[in-house]
N, C-alpha and C positions, 0 to 999 in steps of 0.2 A: 238283456234277459237274465233270469235266474235259472241255473241248471241244477236239477235235482237228480241224483242217481240212487236207486233203491234196490234192496234185496232182502229176502227172508230165508230162514233155514230152520230145520226141525230135525232133532235126533230121534228118529222114529216119527210116525205120523198117525196118531198123535204122540206127543212126547214133549220134552223140554225144547223150547225154540228161542230163536233170536231174530232181531231185525236190525237193519242199518240203513242210514241215508247219508250221502255226502252232498253238500250244498256248495255251489259256487255262485258268489254274488257279483254283480256288475262293477262294483267299486273295487274289486280285487281282493276280496276276502273269501276264504274257504273254511268250512267247518264240518265236523262229522257228528252224527247222532247215532246212538245204538241203545238197545234195550233187550230184555228177555222176558219170557213167560215160562212158568213151570210145566203146565200141561196145555198144549196148544197144537195147532196144525201148521203145515207149511203155508197154506193159503192165507191163514190169518196173519202170519208173520209178513207175508208179501204185502197184504193190505195195510197192516199197521206201519210198515216202513214208509209207504206213500203218505199215509195220514199224518204221521209225525213230521215228515218233511214239509208238507203243506201247512201244517200248524205253525211251524217255525218261521214261515215267510208270509203268514196270513195278512199281516199289516202292510205289506209292501205292494206297490202298484204295478211293478214290472211283470211282464209275461213270465210265467213259470213253465219251464220245459221239463216234464217228468220222464225219466228214463227207467224202464223196468224190463226184465226178461220174462215176466209172468204174463202169459196170454190170458190167464184167468183174470188178473186184475185189469189189464187193458181192454180185453174183450168185454168184461163185465161193465166197466164204467162208461165205455163208449157205445155199447150196443145192447147187450143182453138186459141191462137194468130196466130198459123201457118195457120190455115184455114182462119181466118179473113184476113190475109195479102194476101193469095193466091187468095181470092175472091175480092181483092181491098177494104179491110176494110168494108166488109158487112157480115152479119150473114148468116147462112144456109137458113134463111127465106128471104134473100135478103134485109134486113133492115140495115141501117148504124149502125156500132158498136158504142155503147155509150162510152163516156169517152176516145175517141181515143187519145186525147192530153196526158192524163195521162198514157195510155198504151204505147205510144211511149217513154215517158220519163222513165218509168219503164224498158222497154225493153233495152234502151240505158244503163241504170245503170247496169242492169244484164249482158249485153254483155261486158261491160268494166271490169267486174270482171272475165271474162272468166269462168274457172271452179271453181273458189274460191267462190262458192255460193251454198247453199243448202236451200231447202224449206221444212218446216215441218208444218203440220196441227195440231192444238190443238182444242179440243172441247170447245166452248164458255160456260161460266157460269158453269164450271165443277170443280171448286176448284183449277185451275192452278194459282198459285200466281201472276206471271207476267202478264198473260192474264187478271186477275181480276183487277190488278192495271192499266193496259192500258185502260180497259173499264171505270174505275173510272175517270181517267184523261180526256178521250175523252168526257164523259158525262159532266164533269165539264166545259170543254171548250165550249161545245155546248150551255150551259146555262149561260155562263159568270160567273161562280162561281170561286172564287179564289182557286188556287192550287199551292202548293209549289213543285217545281221540284227538285228532288234529283240529286246531283253531288258530288260524293265522293268515299270512299273506298267500294269495293264490299262487304267486310266482315261486313260493317256497314249498308248495305242497309236495310231500315226499313220495307219493304213491302213483305217480304218472299223470297223464293228461286229464283235465276236467273240462275239456271242450265239449260242447253239445254234439251229439252224434247226428249224422244226416238222417232225415226222416226216412223210415223204411216201412213197407206195408206189413201189417200185423199178420202172421201166419194164420190161415183159416182154421178155426176150431170152434165147434159148437159147444155151448155150455153143457157140461155133464159128459162130453165125449171122452172115451177112454184113451183114445190115441192122443199123444202129446204133440202139440204143434211144433214144427221145426225139427222133429225127430227124423233120423236118417235111416231107420231100420226097425225090425221087430224088437219089442221090449225084452230086456233081460233083467231079472231081479237078482240083486246082489245081497248076500247075507253074510254077516261077520259074527261069529260066536266063539268065544274062548280062543280068540286069535286065529281061527280057521275060516277062510273065505270060501264060499260056495256060490255058484251061479245057477239060477233056476229059470226055466223057460216059462213057468206058470206061477202066478201069485200064490196059489194055494200051497204049492210046495215050499215056497219061501216062508209063507205065514206059519206053516206047521213047524218049521224049524225055529222061528224066532218068538212066536207067541208065548207070552208069559215067562220068557227067559231073561233074567236080569243081565243087563249089559249088552244085549243083542242089538245089532244095528242092521239096517236094511235100506235099500233104495232101488228104484226102478231106473234103468238107463236105456238109452236108445242109440247110442253111438259109441265107437271106441274112445272118442275124445271125452265124452261124458263119463264113461267108465274110468278112464285114466284119472280124470279130475276127482272123482269120488274116492278112488283108492288112495290118491295122494292126500286127500282130506282126512282119510281114516288112518294115515300114517303108514300105508303099505306101499310097496314098490309096484308101479303099474306093470 
């Protein structure tokens, strides 16, 4: 089988974003893909990471096992898209489905593989080597940081294991739901402005601090581990 590991990132949402995919081929080769967009969203980058990975192996007949930490991507392509199409690409609330262009592209790539495709969820920032590497690359792309992409023997891959993860049930999450699947507690909004970090219990408080401010950063987190990973990513001591 072919193992694909994907992730997306966005500095601000919307804002400059990046995507990354690591591919492990059955003949023993591994390679990395990554790219960026100037004005985008985290969900678009998550989708594009999967799309670019599947494009790269489109001509190969082996089963592709796609790993993602995005319940939005996995829930959408395996379940919600059926309802969206039935309702003429509108949500259950009657609103237009966001990122329809990318959903159509992903659906076409998935259909072209027929049954030679599996979807597996991995928990983000949980020590999964390939997921952590994809996150590192996606963040680097979003910030225009230089990143050397690997292409070579699988046995020499320098960023940990690329073995497919065991199949795990996708955390339950309804499309458009505000609660993030897999979260361990109430949301906290982090904001970083002029080198000063603040934590907010409500989005409106965070938004009022960062909206329209150049260089401001913000993110919603639901666990100490996720907050620690975010602070590390921002160059702060957890």
